[in-house]
C-alpha positions, 0 to 999 in steps of 0.5 A: 509463514515465518514470523520473520517475514514481518517484523514488529518492534515497539520503542518510545511509543512507536510501533515499527512494522517492517515487511521483511522479504527483501529478496522478493522486493517485499512482495505481498503474499496472502500470509504477509497481508494477513500478518500485517492486519494482525500486527496493526490490530496489535498496535491499535490495542496497545495503549503504549503505542501512540504512532505506527511506522510501516516500511520494507526491509532493505533499500530497494523496496517498500513493497513491490506489489502483490506476489504474482504467483498467487494470481495464477489460475485464479478467477473472479470467485477465487481471487475475491478473498485475496482482494478483500484481505488487502482491502480490509488491511488498508481500511483498518490502517486508514481507520485506526485511531493512531497515525500511521507513517509510511517510510517508502524506501524504494519501490512502492508498486501495486499493492505496495503503493495502495497500502502506502496510500492508506497510511496517514503520511508518506515520507519517501527516499530519493530512490523511491518509485511509485505506480499502479502497474496492474494494467500490464497484467490485464487487471486493475488495482484491487486494494483500493488504489483507484479510489485513494489515488484519485483522492490524493492526486486528482482524477486526471493524474490518477487515470493517467497513472492507472491507465498507463501503468507507468512508474514515477520517481519520488520527486514527481510523487512529491509534486503531485501530492502523493508523498509529503516529503522526500529525503536524500537517502534511506538513512535520512528517510528513516531518521526523518520518519523517526523524528516525526513518529516520536513527535506525534507520539507526544501529542494528545491521543484523544485529540489526534484520534478525533482529528483523524476521524474528522479528516477521514469523514470528508470522504467516508460515505462515497469512499466505502461505496467506491471501494466495493465497486472497485473490488467487484470490477477487480475480480471481474478482470480475473475472468478475462483472457488478458489476465491469463496472458498478462500473468503468464507473460510476467511469470515467464519473463516475456512481453504480453500480447493482449487480446482486449477481451 
C-alpha cells in the first residue's frame, strides 16, 4: 500500500490521521486498517502527542465502509482475519490513553461508522451521513458496530438502524446521541475539531487518561464478551448464500435477491 493512502501529521500536540482514498470514498481495505493501527500506536507512544484527530480526505466521505471487493470469495474462516483486524483497531482507539476525535466529513458507513464510534468524541459536518448497511449485503457489522451502536444510541434505535441498513443525516445522528456536534460546513467542522483538540491537548494527561479509563470501565466486561460474540456471528454470515448474492449484486451494480439462507 502507498503510504499516502493514510496521512499522518503532528503539530501543537495534536496528531492528525487522515484516510486518503477520496476516489474510493476512503474505503477501508485491509492495508488501510493495518496502517491505521500502526499510526494510532505511533501516536500513543509519542509523548509530544496529547490528542488525536481522525478524518477522511475530501468532503464526501469520512470512510464509506469496508472495501467490498475484499469480501468476494470469503467464507467464515478466511474473513475472520479481516474482522479481527478491524476490531483490534477499534479496541485500540477506544483504550488508548489519549482522546481521539472523529471529524466526520461525509459518509460514515459500515466500518467507517464503526471506527467513528470507537473514538471518544464525534463531530460532524452537515453533509455527513451515518449507517450500518451491512444487512443489504447479507451480513452484519463486524468491527464492533452492533455493540457500540447500542451503547451510544440505545438498543431500540440500534436495532432499527442495523436491521434496516438505513442511512441517517447528521441532524438525526445528533438527536439520537451518535454525534456530539454538527457544523454547517466541512471547513467549520475542521476548525471546530482543531479548537477542541488543542484545548484537550492542554489538559493534564494523566488525569485525562484516568478519566477515559474510568468512563470506559462502565461497560468493559460485557463489552468484551459481546465483541467476541459479534465477530463469531459476523464470520458465520460469510457461509450464507445471501452473502454471496449480496456481494455479487453490489459489485455488479444490481439489486440483490436474497433467499434468506
